[in-house]
C-alpha positions as CSV (number, residue, x, y, z in Angstrom):
1,X,152.0,100.7,86.9
2,X,148.6,99.6,86.5
3,X,145.5,101.2,88.3
4,X,143.1,100.0,91.0
5,X,139.5,99.9,90.8
6,X,139.3,102.2,93.8
7,X,141.7,105.0,92.0
8,X,140.0,107.4,89.8
9,X,141.1,107.4,85.7
10,X,143.7,110.3,84.9
11,X,141.8,113.5,84.1
12,X,138.5,112.8,85.9
13,X,137.1,114.7,89.0
14,X,137.1,112.7,92.0
15,X,133.1,113.3,92.3
16,X,132.7,112.5,88.7
17,X,134.6,109.1,89.2
18,X,132.4,108.4,92.0
19,X,129.4,108.7,90.1
20,X,130.3,107.2,87.3
21,X,131.1,103.9,89.6
22,X,134.9,104.1,89.1
23,X,135.4,104.3,92.5
24,X,134.1,101.4,94.4
25,X,133.4,102.8,98.2
26,X,130.9,101.8,100.2
27,X,128.3,104.5,98.7
28,X,128.8,102.6,95.4
29,X,128.7,99.2,96.8
30,X,125.1,100.1,98.5
31,X,123.9,101.5,95.4
32,X,124.9,98.6,93.6
33,X,123.0,96.0,95.9
34,X,119.7,98.5,95.8
35,X,120.0,98.2,91.8
36,X,120.4,94.1,92.2
37,X,117.5,94.1,94.7
38,X,115.3,96.3,92.4
39,X,116.2,93.7,89.4
40,X,115.4,90.8,91.3
41,X,112.2,92.5,92.6
42,X,111.2,93.0,89.0
43,X,112.0,89.6,87.7
44,X,109.9,87.9,90.3
45,X,106.9,90.1,89.9
46,X,107.2,89.5,85.9
47,X,107.3,85.9,86.7
48,X,103.9,86.0,88.8
49,X,102.4,88.4,86.3
50,X,103.0,86.0,83.4
51,X,101.1,83.2,85.2
52,X,98.3,85.5,86.1
53,X,97.5,87.8,83.5
54,X,95.2,86.5,80.5
55,X,92.9,88.2,77.7
56,X,90.2,90.4,79.0
57,X,91.5,90.9,82.5
58,X,91.1,94.7,83.5
59,X,94.4,96.9,83.6
60,X,93.4,98.3,86.6
61,X,93.6,94.6,88.2
62,X,97.2,94.0,86.5
63,X,98.5,97.2,88.1
64,X,97.1,96.4,91.7
65,X,98.5,92.9,91.1
66,X,101.9,94.7,90.4
67,X,101.8,97.0,93.1
68,X,101.0,94.5,95.9
69,X,103.5,92.0,94.5
70,X,106.1,94.8,94.7
71,X,105.3,96.2,97.8
72,X,105.6,92.6,99.7
73,X,108.9,91.9,98.2
74,X,110.4,95.1,99.0
75,X,108.9,95.0,102.6
76,X,106.5,98.1,102.1
77,X,105.1,99.3,105.4
78,X,102.4,101.8,105.1
79,X,103.3,103.3,108.4
80,X,106.6,104.3,107.2
81,X,105.9,105.0,103.1
82,X,109.1,106.4,102.5
83,X,111.4,103.8,103.9
84,X,110.6,101.2,101.2
85,X,108.4,101.1,98.4
86,X,108.4,102.1,94.6
87,X,109.3,105.0,92.9
88,X,106.6,105.6,90.1
89,X,103.2,104.3,89.6
90,X,102.7,100.8,87.6
91,X,103.2,102.0,83.8
92,X,100.8,99.8,81.3
93,X,100.5,99.9,77.7
94,X,97.7,98.2,75.5
95,X,97.9,98.1,71.9
96,X,98.6,101.7,70.6
97,X,98.4,103.2,74.2
98,X,101.5,104.9,75.5
99,X,103.6,102.6,77.7
100,X,103.8,105.3,80.6
101,X,100.0,105.2,80.9
102,X,98.7,104.3,84.4
103,X,95.3,103.5,85.4
104,X,93.4,105.0,88.2
105,X,90.7,103.6,90.7
106,X,87.4,104.0,88.8
107,X,89.2,103.8,85.4
108,X,87.4,101.1,83.1
């Protein structure tokens, strides 16, 4: 007989099968919804920035646009900052500067 998508493959521990997404329980479905939402937020922010960013714009201004657009799209509320928000500071790169650099307030 065939194996259903909710049955772990032979030889895998149930926890391993769940973490690999082989078991489509409610936790996995919620994780997948979150990943899809994150991908959609990324797409919309990227499209917005492609219309706004021009040569000569300050990196801090770009970072602030990214964070403002992201916050708006995910429903960030500063009164409950751990409920909805972003996980990392906005990473930017310019020419040879590392892609995971970020600007801080006061940077030129």
